[in-house]
C-alpha positions as CSV (number, residue, x, y, z in Angstrom):
1,M,101.2,-154.7,-95.4
2,F,102.1,-154.9,-99.1
3,R,105.3,-155.1,-101.2
4,L,105.8,-155.0,-104.9
5,I,108.7,-157.2,-106.1
6,D,110.1,-157.9,-109.5
7,S,110.1,-161.4,-110.9
8,P,110.8,-163.1,-114.2
9,L,107.0,-163.0,-114.7
10,G,106.7,-159.3,-114.0
11,P,105.7,-157.5,-110.8
12,L,104.3,-159.6,-108.0
13,R,102.4,-158.0,-105.2
14,L,103.0,-159.7,-101.8
15,Q,100.7,-159.1,-98.8
16,A,101.4,-160.2,-95.3
17,S,100.1,-160.0,-91.8
18,P,102.1,-160.5,-88.6
19,R,100.9,-164.2,-88.8
20,G,102.2,-164.9,-92.3
21,L,102.0,-164.4,-96.0
22,S,98.4,-163.8,-97.1
23,R,98.6,-163.1,-100.8
24,V,100.9,-163.4,-103.9
25,E,99.4,-162.0,-107.0
26,F,100.5,-160.8,-110.4
27,T,100.0,-157.0,-110.8
28,A,100.5,-154.3,-113.3
29,T,103.7,-152.3,-113.2
30,G,103.9,-149.4,-110.9
31,A,104.7,-149.0,-107.2
32,L,102.1,-149.6,-104.5
33,P,102.0,-147.2,-101.6
34,E,103.1,-148.7,-98.3
35,A,100.6,-148.4,-95.5
36,V,101.6,-145.9,-92.8
37,G,100.9,-146.9,-89.3
38,S,101.1,-145.3,-85.9
39,A,103.9,-145.8,-83.5
40,D,101.8,-148.4,-81.6
41,E,101.7,-150.5,-84.8
42,R,105.5,-150.7,-85.2
43,D,105.7,-154.2,-83.8
44,V,103.0,-155.4,-86.1
45,E,104.7,-153.8,-89.1
46,K,108.0,-155.3,-88.1
47,H,106.5,-158.8,-88.0
48,S,104.8,-158.2,-91.4
49,T,108.1,-156.9,-92.8
50,D,109.9,-160.0,-91.7
51,V,107.2,-162.2,-93.4
52,L,107.6,-160.1,-96.6
53,D,111.4,-160.3,-96.5
54,A,111.3,-164.1,-96.1
55,A,108.8,-164.4,-99.0
56,Q,110.8,-162.2,-101.3
57,A,114.0,-164.1,-100.6
58,Q,112.4,-167.5,-101.1
59,L,110.6,-166.5,-104.3
60,A,114.0,-165.2,-105.6
61,E,115.6,-168.5,-104.8
62,Y,112.7,-170.4,-106.5
63,F,113.0,-168.3,-109.6
64,A,116.8,-168.9,-109.6
65,G,116.2,-172.7,-109.5
66,R,117.7,-173.0,-105.9
67,R,114.4,-173.6,-104.0
68,R,111.8,-176.4,-104.6
69,A,109.6,-175.8,-101.6
70,F,108.5,-172.8,-99.6
71,E,109.0,-172.5,-95.8
72,L,106.7,-169.6,-95.0
73,A,104.1,-169.0,-92.4
74,L,100.8,-168.5,-94.3
75,D,97.8,-166.5,-93.3
76,P,95.5,-166.8,-96.2
77,P,92.1,-165.0,-96.4
78,T,89.1,-166.8,-95.1
79,T,87.5,-169.0,-97.7
80,T,85.0,-171.9,-97.9
81,E,85.9,-175.2,-96.3
82,F,86.1,-176.9,-99.8
83,R,88.4,-174.2,-101.2
84,A,90.6,-174.4,-98.1
85,A,90.9,-178.2,-98.7
86,V,91.8,-177.8,-102.3
87,H,94.4,-175.1,-101.4
88,A,95.9,-177.5,-98.8
89,Q,96.0,-180.3,-101.3
90,L,98.0,-178.0,-103.7
91,T,100.9,-178.0,-101.3
92,E,101.1,-181.8,-101.5
93,I,101.9,-181.6,-105.3
94,G,105.7,-182.0,-105.5
95,Y,108.1,-179.8,-107.4
96,G,108.2,-181.0,-111.0
97,E,105.0,-183.0,-110.7
98,T,101.6,-182.3,-112.2
99,V,98.1,-183.6,-111.5
100,A,94.8,-183.1,-113.2
101,Y,91.9,-181.2,-111.7
102,R,90.0,-184.5,-111.4
103,D,92.9,-186.0,-109.5
104,V,92.7,-183.3,-106.9
105,A,88.9,-183.9,-106.7
106,Q,89.5,-187.6,-106.2
107,M,92.2,-187.0,-103.5
108,L,89.6,-185.0,-101.6
109,G,87.1,-187.8,-101.9
110,R,84.9,-185.6,-104.2
111,P,85.3,-187.2,-107.6
112,G,82.5,-185.2,-109.1
113,A,83.9,-181.9,-108.1
114,T,86.4,-181.4,-110.9
115,R,85.0,-178.0,-111.9
116,A,84.8,-176.9,-108.3
117,V,88.5,-177.7,-107.9
118,G,89.2,-175.6,-111.0
119,S,87.3,-172.7,-109.5
120,A,89.1,-173.1,-106.2
121,C,92.5,-173.1,-108.0
122,G,91.4,-169.9,-109.7
123,A,90.7,-168.4,-106.3
124,N,94.1,-169.3,-104.9
125,P,95.4,-166.2,-103.1
126,L,98.9,-167.6,-102.8
127,L,100.0,-168.2,-106.4
128,I,103.4,-169.9,-106.8
129,V,103.6,-170.6,-103.1
130,R,100.6,-172.9,-103.3
131,P,101.4,-174.3,-106.7
132,C,98.1,-174.3,-108.6
133,H,100.3,-174.0,-111.8
134,R,100.9,-177.8,-111.3
135,V,97.3,-178.6,-111.9
136,L,96.4,-179.4,-115.5
137,R,93.3,-180.4,-117.5
138,S,92.7,-184.1,-117.9
139,D,93.9,-184.0,-121.5
140,G,97.2,-182.5,-120.3
141,G,96.3,-179.0,-121.4
142,L,97.2,-176.0,-119.3
143,G,93.8,-174.9,-118.2
144,G,93.5,-171.4,-116.7
145,Y,95.9,-169.5,-114.4
146,A,95.6,-166.2,-112.7
147,G,98.9,-165.0,-114.1
148,G,98.0,-166.0,-117.6
149,L,99.0,-169.1,-119.6
150,A,102.4,-167.6,-120.4
151,A,103.1,-167.5,-116.7
152,K,101.9,-171.0,-116.2
153,R,104.1,-172.2,-119.0
154,F,107.1,-170.4,-117.5
155,L,106.6,-171.9,-114.1
156,L,106.2,-175.4,-115.5
157,A,109.3,-175.0,-117.6
158,L,111.2,-173.7,-114.6
159,E,110.3,-176.9,-112.8
160,E,111.1,-178.8,-116.0
161,I,107.7,-180.4,-116.3
């Protein structure tokens, strides 16, 4: 199930399953059609709607400066073991903190995997919720970000980094 929400960065597309939030992504403007299910799917849709409601509320609190951590059930898409480890490590980076890609590689016991960490961050399906915007180049530069560098700058400024 999908929902398009407004944010200070433009529209965000949220995707959820009954198990949790599975995707947060920047999208072009315009409404996305809601999936229409059968009567037998109403319970599944209700759980997904609850997940989307919670995600929308928590993102609004985050953008308003009233939330520093997300308390959401997550159901990310299947990925490689390494990318899953990187994505898990992202949740350990505290609000208002930054680390370098090489730091994440070292935390994972893979000091030579700096570029692979960057690639895993780029494949993060849960932008903002899994804060890949807090990972910088070793020289302190911004590096890439799925929402663009302006979005990364905005999120870092929001957290006063």
